[in-house]
C-alpha positions in Angstrom: -11.2 4.0 18.5 -8.3 3.5 20.8 -5.9 0.5 20.6 -7.2 -0.8 23.9 -10.8 -0.6 22.8 -10.0 -2.2 19.5 -8.0 -5.0 21.2 -11.0 -5.9 23.4 -13.4 -5.7 20.5 -11.2 -7.8 18.2 -10.6 -10.4 20.8 -14.3 -10.7 21.5 -15.0 -11.0 17.7 -12.4 -13.8 17.4 -13.7 -15.6 20.5 -17.2 -15.6 19.2 -16.1 -17.4 16.0 -17.2 -21.1 15.8 -14.8 -23.8 14.6 -16.6 -23.9 11.3 -16.4 -20.2 10.9 -12.8 -20.2 11.7 -12.0 -22.9 9.2 -14.0 -21.1 6.4 -12.2 -17.8 7.2 -8.7 -19.5 7.2 -9.5 -21.1 3.7 -10.6 -17.7 2.4 -7.3 -16.1 3.8 -5.4 -18.8 1.9 -7.2 -18.1 -1.3 -6.3 -14.4 -1.0 -2.7 -15.2 0.1 -2.2 -17.2 -3.2 -2.8 -14.0 -5.1 0.3 -12.2 -3.7 3.1 -11.6 -6.1 6.0 -13.8 -4.7 8.1 -13.6 -7.8 10.8 -11.5 -6.1 10.5 -13.1 -2.6 13.4 -15.1 -1.6 12.6 -15.2 2.1 9.3 -14.8 3.8 8.9 -14.2 7.6 5.7 -15.5 9.0 4.2 -15.7 12.5 3.0 -18.9 14.0 -0.5 -18.9 15.3 -1.6 -19.0 19.0 -4.4 -21.5 18.6 -6.4 -20.5 21.8 -6.4 -16.8 20.6 -8.1 -18.1 17.3 -5.4 -16.4 15.3 -5.2 -17.0 11.5 -3.9 -20.4 10.9 -0.5 -19.7 9.2 0.4 -23.3 9.0 -1.9 -23.6 5.9 0.0 -20.8 4.3 3.3 -22.3 5.1 2.2 -25.8 3.6 1.1 -24.0 0.5 4.4 -22.2 0.2 6.4 -25.3 0.8 4.4 -27.1 -2.0 4.1 -24.3 -4.5 7.3 -22.2 -3.8 10.0 -24.4 -2.4 12.5 -21.9 -3.4 11.3 -19.4 -0.7 13.0 -19.7 2.6 10.4 -19.6 5.4 11.5 -17.8 8.5 9.5 -17.9 11.9 10.0 -15.8 15.1 11.0 -16.7 18.6 10.0 -14.2 21.2 12.2 -13.1 24.2 9.8 -11.6 26.7 12.5 -10.2 28.9 13.7 -7.8 26.1 10.6 -7.8 24.0 12.8 -8.7 20.9 12.5 -11.6 18.5 15.1 -13.9 17.0 14.4 -15.3 13.5 14.8 -18.9 12.5 14.4 -21.0 9.3 11.2 -23.0 9.6 12.1 -26.7 9.8 8.8 -28.4 10.3 6.2 -28.8 13.1 8.2 -31.3 14.9 10.7 -28.5 15.7 8.1 -26.4 17.5 7.4 -26.2 21.0 4.8 -23.9 22.7 6.3 -21.3 25.0 4.7 -20.0 28.3 2.1 -18.0 26.2 1.3 -21.0 24.0 3.0 -19.5 21.0 4.7 -22.2 18.9 8.4 -21.5 18.6 11.4 -23.2 16.9 13.8 -25.1 18.9 16.7 -25.4 16.3 19.0 -22.7 17.3 21.5 -23.7 14.6 18.9 -22.6 12.0 19.1 -18.8 13.0 18.2 -16.5 10.1 20.2 -13.3 10.1 19.3 -11.6 6.9 16.4 -9.3 6.0 13.2 -11.1 4.8 11.7 -9.9 1.5 8.2 -10.2 3.0 6.9 -10.3 6.5 3.4 -11.7 7.3 2.4 -9.8 10.5 -0.1 -10.8 13.2 -2.8 -8.3 14.3 -5.9 -7.9 16.0 -7.3 -5.0 14.1 -6.1 -2.4 11.4 -7.3 0.8 10.1 -7.7 2.3 6.6 -4.3 4.0 6.7 -2.5 0.6 7.4 -1.8 1.0 11.1 -2.4 -2.1 13.2 -3.3 -3.1 16.6 -1.4 -6.1 18.1 -1.2 -7.5 21.7 0.8 -4.4 22.8 4.2 -5.6 23.4 5.7 -4.0 20.3 7.6 -7.0 19.0 6.9 -6.4 15.3 7.2 -2.6 15.5 10.8 -3.0 16.9 11.7 -5.8 14.3 10.4 -3.8 11.3 11.7 -0.3 12.5 15.1 -0.4 10.6 14.4 -2.8 7.7 13.0 -2.3 4.3 10.6 -5.2 3.5 7.1 -5.7 2.3 4.9 -5.6 5.4 1.6 -7.7 5.1 -1.0 -8.1 7.7 -3.4 -10.9 8.0 -6.9 -10.3 9.4 -10.2 -12.2 9.6 -12.0 -8.8 9.7 -12.1 -5.6 7.7 -10.4 -2.3 8.5 -11.7 0.0 11.1 -11.9 3.6 10.1 -9.0 5.0 12.2 -6.9 4.0 15.2 -6.9 7.2 17.2 -3.7 6.7 19.4 -1.2 5.8 16.8 2.4 6.9 17.8 5.7 7.7 16.3 7.1 4.1 16.5 4.1 2.4 15.0 5.0 0.8 11.7 2.4 0.9 8.9 1.5 -2.1 6.8 2.0 -2.1 3.0 -0.8 -4.5 2.5 -3.4 -6.5 4.5 -5.0 -9.7 3.5 -8.6 -10.3 4.6 -11.0 -13.2 3.6 -12.5 -10.8 0.9 -9.2 -9.4 -0.7 -5.9 -7.7 -0.4 -6.0 -4.2 0.7 -3.0 -2.0 -0.4 -2.0 1.1 1.5 -0.7 4.2 -0.1 2.5 5.0 1.8 
């Protein structure tokens, strides 16, 4: 399938989820997330969920990390839609977040800028294939961010992999792993 077709299909699947289904899927993602080997992770970059898009609730992952791995720096993005680039900020807490025009929660403490390379990045997606390629919303924020850094790239998906994304291009960055409610899929790169 093409990215465009997969994007429409995935959004429809997500929108069909009830609140109780969404809650259960988020709990299952957390259960799988807890299985990640974080022993060498000093900084973890994680997206913040767009609630109306029914994205995975990364706040429960952040809360678990803060409680169980306080030594890990949590980094969150802030999008610049004029350049399609992101800046990266240390996560303070929910009180530091304000929704942008697209209802994406973003940090406001500019003094908390993260300028290093995170050891792991938790990446949003709408769909992914068995080779580790993903479909996002189509702006390329994460592909540009990940293009020149060496880090563990981990997707987060409510649904299983599709067979193949037909229109992958040169700048698409493959995932190393993808967490689903039923397990962690590793891709041979």
